[in-house]
C-alpha distance (Angstrom), angle and dihedral (degrees) to the residues before:
residue distance angle dihedral
P1 . . .
S2 3.79 . .
S3 3.77 142.3 .
A4 3.82 128.6 -145.7
V5 3.77 138.2 -165.5
R6 3.80 129.9 -171.8
S7 3.77 128.1 -158.4
G8 3.78 117.1 177.0
R9 3.81 107.3 -56.7
W10 3.84 94.5 -9.4
K11 3.78 128.3 89.5
L12 3.80 124.6 -176.4
I13 3.79 124.0 -166.4
E14 3.77 120.1 -166.8
H15 3.80 117.4 -162.5
L16 3.77 104.2 -147.3
E17 3.78 100.8 -159.1
H18 3.79 94.6 61.5
G19 3.80 103.7 13.0
E20 3.82 95.0 -120.9
T21 3.83 116.9 149.1
E22 3.74 132.5 -153.5
L23 3.81 125.3 -159.3
Y24 3.77 124.6 -163.5
D25 3.80 134.5 -174.4
L26 3.81 99.9 -141.8
E27 3.83 93.1 -168.8
R28 3.81 90.6 62.9
D29 3.84 101.1 22.9
L30 3.80 111.2 34.1
G31 3.85 90.3 162.1
E32 3.82 91.3 58.1
T33 3.80 94.0 -127.4
T34 3.83 100.3 140.1
N35 3.79 118.5 59.1
L36 3.83 107.5 -150.7
A37 3.81 98.5 -177.4
A38 3.79 95.2 107.3
K39 3.81 93.3 43.2
M40 3.81 94.2 46.1
P41 3.79 107.5 32.5
K42 3.80 94.1 156.2
Q43 3.84 91.9 56.4
A44 3.82 90.1 45.6
R45 3.83 91.7 51.1
Q46 3.79 91.6 49.7
L47 3.79 92.4 53.8
K48 3.80 91.4 42.9
T49 3.81 89.2 54.0
M50 3.82 89.1 50.8
L51 3.79 91.0 50.4
D52 3.81 92.8 48.4
Q53 3.80 91.7 48.0
W54 3.81 91.6 50.6
R55 3.81 89.6 50.1
N56 3.82 89.7 53.0
D57 3.79 93.9 44.5
V58 3.80 93.8 53.6
D59 3.79 96.8 32.2
A60 3.78 88.9 -123.6
A61 3.81 117.2 -155.3
M62 3.82 110.5 -119.5
P63 3.75 125.2 -154.3
T64 3.78 118.2 -107.7
P65 3.83 126.0 -136.6
R66 3.76 116.7 -97.5
C-alpha cells in the first residue's frame, strides 16, 4: 500500500508498509526514474506534511498491518 501527493512539478509517494518515501520532479522526470527524496529532504518533508494534513482533514482510512 502507498499514498501519493502532487504539488505543481513535485510528486511524493509514501510506501506505507516500510515508511519509505520517493520524491520526483515531474517537469524533468516524467517517467519517475530518479528518486530525489535524499537529495531534497526539505521538499520531501513539505509534501509529506501536505499528505499528512490531507489525511487528517478527510479522516482517511489507513491500512492495518497483517
